[in-house]
C-alpha positions in Angstrom: 0.1 0.0 0.0 2.7 2.5 1.2 4.8 1.4 -2.0 1.6 1.6 -4.3 0.7 5.2 -2.8 4.4 6.3 -3.5 4.6 4.9 -6.9 1.5 6.6 -7.8 2.9 10.1 -6.4 6.1 9.2 -8.3 4.1 8.7 -11.7 2.1 11.9 -11.2 5.3 14.0 -10.4 6.7 12.5 -13.8 3.8 13.1 -15.9 3.5 16.7 -14.6 7.2 17.3 -14.9 6.8 16.2 -18.7 3.6 18.2 -19.5 5.5 21.3 -18.2 8.7 20.6 -20.3 6.2 20.2 -23.4 3.8 23.4 -22.7 6.1 25.6 -24.9 6.1 23.3 -27.7 2.2 22.5 -27.5 1.5 26.3 -27.0 3.6 28.5 -29.3 2.3 31.8 -27.9 3.2 30.6 -24.5 6.7 29.4 -25.8 7.3 32.8 -27.2 6.4 34.4 -23.9 8.7 31.9 -22.0 11.6 33.0 -24.6 10.7 36.6 -24.2 10.9 36.3 -20.6 14.1 34.5 -20.4 15.9 36.8 -23.0 14.6 39.9 -20.6 16.2 38.2 -17.7 19.3 37.9 -19.6 19.2 41.3 -20.7 18.6 42.6 -17.2 21.6 40.4 -16.0 24.1 41.8 -18.5 23.0 45.4 -18.1 23.2 45.1 -14.4 26.8 43.5 -14.4 28.1 45.6 -17.4 26.7 49.1 -16.5 24.8 49.6 -13.0 27.2 47.5 -11.0 30.3 49.1 -12.4 29.0 52.4 -12.1 28.0 51.9 -8.4 31.3 50.8 -7.6 33.1 53.6 -9.4 32.4 56.4 -7.1 35.7 58.5 -8.3 34.4 58.2 -11.8 30.9 59.4 -10.8 32.4 62.4 -9.0 34.8 63.0 -11.8 31.8 62.9 -14.4 29.6 65.1 -12.5 32.3 67.6 -12.0 33.0 67.6 -15.6 29.2 67.9 -16.6 28.3 70.3 -13.6 27.1 73.1 -16.0 24.6 70.6 -17.1 23.4 70.0 -13.3 22.3 73.8 -12.5 18.7 73.8 -12.5 17.1 74.4 -8.8 13.7 73.6 -7.5 12.1 75.8 -5.1 8.7 74.7 -3.3 6.9 75.4 -0.3 5.1 73.2 2.2 2.0 74.2 4.0 0.5 72.4 7.0 -3.4 72.9 7.7 -5.8 71.5 10.2 -9.1 72.5 8.6 -10.7 73.2 5.0 -11.0 76.7 5.8 -7.2 77.2 6.6 -6.7 75.2 3.1 -9.2 77.6 1.2 -7.2 80.6 2.6 -3.6 79.4 1.8 -5.0 78.2 -1.8 -6.4 81.8 -2.2 -3.1 83.5 -1.3 -1.2 81.3 -3.8 -3.5 81.9 -6.7 -3.1 85.8 -5.7 0.6 85.6 -6.3 0.1 83.5 -9.4 3.7 82.5 -9.6 5.4 79.6 -10.8 6.6 77.8 -7.5 5.2 74.6 -6.5 3.3 74.2 -3.4 2.6 70.8 -1.3 -0.3 70.7 1.2 -0.2 68.3 4.1 -3.5 67.4 5.7 -2.8 66.9 9.4 
């Protein structure tokens, strides 16, 4: 009995593995999708190893690149944050901002 059950489970497992191995052949769309997924993982791995990990380890190179291209990183962003407790305060702050009508960014925090 125990041997019969173990054998049945073994056969089920073998059939399942066989069906899984044949799925890309039986279903072309699935096979293409799996191939695309595999190639995407390979591309990510190569890019990660050849570009991102090297760049993250080369802090001197990153600093030198920044210093050589500093003129490309001159934009500054200015913003203000307002905190309010009720809708009346929010409306008042919003009115003041609309009156100024400038290009600054504002962030509201509801507390």
